[in-house]
Phi, psi and omega in degrees: 000127180252134189231137176262103183287340185282345182239085183292342182277326183279145183234122176196143173250161185229147177249135182261139174243185181288172179293322176055053177064022173058048178282151184285156179260055178205147180292153181196210181234145177279177180294335180273356180095359181284146178288132180251124179274174180294327183282339182277340179285168177255092185284157174282321180224135185240128177291141183231304189231217179270148183262140175253154183272142176264356178281131180299155183300332186293325182289343182261344183280136179263114181231146179294133182258133180278130181268119180260130179285154185285350181271021177295143181298140183288340180281348176268104184270134177239148180291158180295323182269326180072185178170146176233142182278138178213110177069034179085352180248182180237123180260126184281142173258148176267094176251107183251140167281326181230131180285172182295330180268010172092006180274144180283136177257016181271126177259125182262127182226160172059049175258118181289127177071034181295319181298320179294322178296320178292324179288337176288333178245071184295326183298310179293324179297318178290324180292323180282349183290143178290160188296321184294321177290326180294316179293321176298314180293324177299312180292317181294325180294311180293316179296323179293317179292325176299313182289322181296311179288334174297319175296320178296318177296323178295322178293321177299316179293327179294316180294322184279350181078037182267353187282164184292327181292342176275351180049063183295153179291169184291330179270014181281131179258113182281168175292318179230128181291139175060034176236092186237002179224169177295323177297318177296324178294319178297318179294322178292322177297318179295315181293325180289317182290323180269002180053042176286304177063072178290338180094354180278319179248134180208153179278150180245179181270007187287324188240111174296328179298324179292321179296316179296319179298321180295319178296316180298316180297316181294320180294314183294314181292330178293315177297322180294317179295323177297317182293315183293316179297321178297319179293324176296313180295319181294322179291321178293321185275000179295143183281015180296317178294327177296326178293338178288344178268008171256124188247133172258151174294144182293331180234152167259150183235158176236118177218175182271129178228113182058040176082003182236140175290132182228139173271127186237141170230158182244135182231139181218144172257119186267008174248159177282332176291137188277160171250124185263144177061050181288132177222127182248124178233162180225151177229128178258118180258122179202163178277132182224160181242121181284174178291334179278001180086012180271134180266122178262118186295309181237084178278127181261126177232140184287138174237111185274131176247151178211169177248182182292333179275168179269003182282140178282341180239093183291157180267100187270061175268335176236159176304129181242153177250116176265140181227152177242121182284121178271102178231199183290337179267359182280140175290351178264012186292322179292320178292322181287329180296338178265013178084018176066032179283157179245007181270341180283116182293340181276315185274330184266017179265075180207171176217129181260117177262132180241128184233129175241125179248137182204169178250129180284128185296314182292324186251349183061022177271150180277130182242136178231129179242136184229153172203175181215156179228129172270166182303327180282357176256005175252111187265120181273129179084028178233165177215165180270134174284159179292143179244351182260130179222175182245124181283165178300334179277357177094013180259145176283137184236125175259105183268107183280001173293335179256010187293315184264006178275151179231156180234142179290131179283156179291322179240137179284129179295141180233128177260122179241111176300128180282125178280136180295130178252122185269129175235183182224139176229151183282142178217087183074247183267356183217192179237148180234145179290147179223135177268121182281118177261127181299322178294321177295320178295320179295321179292319179296323178294319179293321177294324179293319178294323178294321177296322176295321179294322178293324178295319177295321181293329177288328180288334179273116186290332184257023181283120179236132179248123179253122183278161176058036179242000000 
């Protein structure tokens, strides 16, 4: 059964067939030139009936949300998700630390001297500024400097007696030719700063103060233009927009992989330019109680993700599925032991942050993409359908129409905490207890088999091993 979690209103089920040589799910032409219809192709997934929604009812219900002020006492602890009773049930609220598109929902208040701290770091302040404020500040800065230095030029002409109200004689040499009003002073300031130079107004050798003022204006405005232009270029070149072309699946799923329950997410790069050194990490935010009895509101615990390969940097040229093995060391073990439900207010009070860091190939800039999953967005007993197929022309096709869809698994994953089994091994004159670890036993067995294979190869005199064959 294939389910579209993104469309809770539409209802349809899907039937899965075999891979059938990875034929594409779209009409095309055969090698002989004959038209191939949709029904003649070998699709990966075929629509059959009505679709059911995988989104829990709570996420679709519209309930009034209570706005809590940030000055709430710290000793009164509230759950991350919260909830209000309505009709005997509990309706979940979406309280996120991180939004789905990676933006922080944390509001910072009551910081002494915040404006002064921002002014000390003007570069970061200008880079973080939104475009509309940046354009307004850009326009206001240039217009303000033009007017400010225009007033200074007007004062120079006023002191020197160049204005019309002084009725200068015909042989009077002004500081600036043809600048006898405030409007003329403003236009001369604009022409000097932008190096237009119409030739109508020009400075003379009569006033040393005017020469010094011209030098000061050009130096200050040049530094200002360098700073503003640099912030514009740096903001445009930031890899933030590149991160928007990296897509996470709307839901995370939990299914069985190699006999173990695994939490899976899907990541895709929607550009042809590659991302180098991709690394996906996770943080589980939940309320925890320390041994000293202290309650930590947002305790961060690491959630390790991996891919099917053993490489630490996967090749993200096609959509990949990253999975986290839910075992005894997983921070999700208590939630998984209850079957992954989201109705228990104690176990389902968490938020899973997923962070992917990579290097952008064209610019070599570091890019970070973030998203988050609430308990009702983690579907227990579902899996992702394949999205990669082979077109009739022999090209690989990544169909994003199936990217956010999920399919019901045949068997429901079950998490069973492994109870420690104590054994004894000899150590000199006595025995010491030893806790048998399944992973350790599997590694020891693999090393033992490798040693036996090497022993056989040494016994065979004509044994030759050719690598990369």
